[in-house]
C-alpha positions in Angstrom: 23.2 -25.6 -9.7 20.3 -27.3 -11.5 16.7 -26.3 -11.1 15.6 -29.6 -9.8 18.2 -29.7 -7.1 17.4 -26.2 -5.9 13.6 -27.1 -5.7 14.5 -30.4 -3.9 16.7 -28.7 -1.3 14.3 -25.9 -0.6 11.1 -28.0 -0.4 12.8 -30.7 1.7 13.9 -28.2 4.3 10.7 -26.2 4.4 8.2 -27.1 7.2 5.0 -27.3 5.1 3.2 -29.2 8.0 3.8 -26.2 10.4 2.7 -23.8 7.7 -0.5 -25.8 7.0 -1.2 -25.8 10.9 -0.8 -22.0 11.1 -3.1 -21.4 7.9 -5.7 -23.8 9.4 -5.9 -21.8 12.6 -6.7 -18.8 10.4 -9.4 -20.8 8.5 -7.3 -20.9 5.3 -7.4 -24.3 3.5 -4.4 -25.5 1.8 -3.1 -29.0 0.9 0.5 -29.8 1.3 0.8 -30.9 -2.3 -0.7 -27.5 -3.4 1.9 -25.6 -1.4 4.6 -27.8 -2.7 3.5 -26.9 -6.3 3.4 -23.2 -5.5 6.9 -23.5 -4.1 8.1 -25.3 -7.3 6.6 -22.8 -9.5 8.1 -19.9 -7.5 11.5 -21.4 -7.5 11.3 -22.0 -11.3 10.3 -18.3 -11.9 13.4 -17.3 -9.8 15.7 -19.8 -11.7 14.4 -18.7 -15.2 14.8 -15.0 -14.3 18.1 -13.7 -15.9 18.5 -10.5 -13.8 21.6 -10.4 -11.8 19.9 -8.8 -8.8 17.7 -9.8 -5.9 14.5 -11.3 -7.1 11.3 -12.0 -5.0 8.2 -13.8 -6.2 5.1 -14.6 -3.9 2.0 -16.6 -4.3 -0.5 -17.2 -1.5 1.4 -17.7 1.7 4.8 -18.5 0.1 7.6 -16.2 -0.9 10.7 -17.3 -2.8 13.8 -15.2 -3.2 17.1 -15.2 -4.8 20.0 -13.1 -3.7 23.1 -12.0 -5.8 26.2 -10.2 -4.6 28.5 -8.8 -7.4 26.7 -10.8 -10.0 27.4 -14.1 -8.3 24.5 -16.2 -7.4 24.5 -16.5 -3.6 21.3 -18.2 -2.3 17.7 -19.2 -2.8 15.1 -19.0 0.0 11.7 -20.2 0.6 9.6 -18.6 3.3 6.1 -18.4 4.8 4.6 -14.9 4.8 1.5 -14.0 6.7 0.0 -10.5 5.9 -2.6 -9.1 8.3 -4.7 -6.1 7.4 -7.0 -3.9 9.4 -9.7 -1.7 8.0 -11.9 0.9 9.4 -14.8 2.7 7.7 -17.6 5.0 8.8 -20.6 6.7 7.2 -20.3 10.3 6.3 -23.0 12.6 7.7 -23.5 14.0 4.1 -22.2 11.9 1.3 -19.7 13.7 -1.0 -20.4 12.3 -4.5 -17.6 13.8 -6.4 -14.8 16.3 -6.2 -17.0 19.0 -7.7 -19.3 18.9 -4.6 -16.3 18.8 -2.3 -14.9 21.9 -3.9 -18.2 23.6 -3.5 -18.3 22.8 0.1 -14.8 24.2 0.7 -15.5 27.2 -1.5 -18.7 28.0 0.6 -16.7 27.7 3.9 -13.8 30.1 2.5 -16.6 32.5 1.3 -18.0 32.6 4.8 -14.6 33.2 6.2 -13.9 36.0 3.6 -17.2 37.7 4.5 -16.2 37.7 8.3 -12.7 38.9 7.6 -14.2 41.6 5.3 -16.5 42.8 8.0 -13.5 43.0 10.5 -11.5 45.0 8.0 -14.4 47.3 7.2 -14.7 48.1 10.9 -11.0 49.0 11.2 -9.0 49.5 8.1 -5.7 49.5 10.1 -6.4 45.8 10.9 -3.5 44.3 8.8 -4.4 40.9 9.8 -7.9 41.1 8.5 -6.7 42.7 5.3 -4.1 40.0 4.7 -6.7 37.2 5.4 -9.1 38.9 3.0 -6.5 38.9 0.2 -5.4 35.2 0.9 -9.0 34.1 1.1 -9.8 35.8 -2.2 -6.8 34.1 -3.9 -7.9 30.7 -2.6 -11.4 31.1 -3.8 -10.1 32.0 -7.3 -8.0 28.9 -7.2 -11.0 26.7 -6.5 -12.9 28.2 -9.6 
């Protein structure tokens, strides 16, 4: 099948007006001719690609794909895609400027835990849990250095 025929078929069957209507509700501004140009270019990229596997190209709100089965060209598709993202952020109580500062904070907390466990072990040398904690905390502190 020729490129022009694929472009013509996909573009004539695609509802650009409905796509523009949805985009306008989201305060996105596109002209029909711009969307048609994007579609033409995406389809051309697919057509010129020589891989015998599924190909997908996207630009703006449009996604074009070509599907192969057993090395035989099966279909081209043109779709409207809407991506919605959500983001959340908050201020830290104390800014962590770099990994070095973060490592120091962790090291200080481990050293405090080591001190508490060492006191527990010093009180009772039969306390296997405290002894085990002391050894593990010492290894963690060494790893951070």
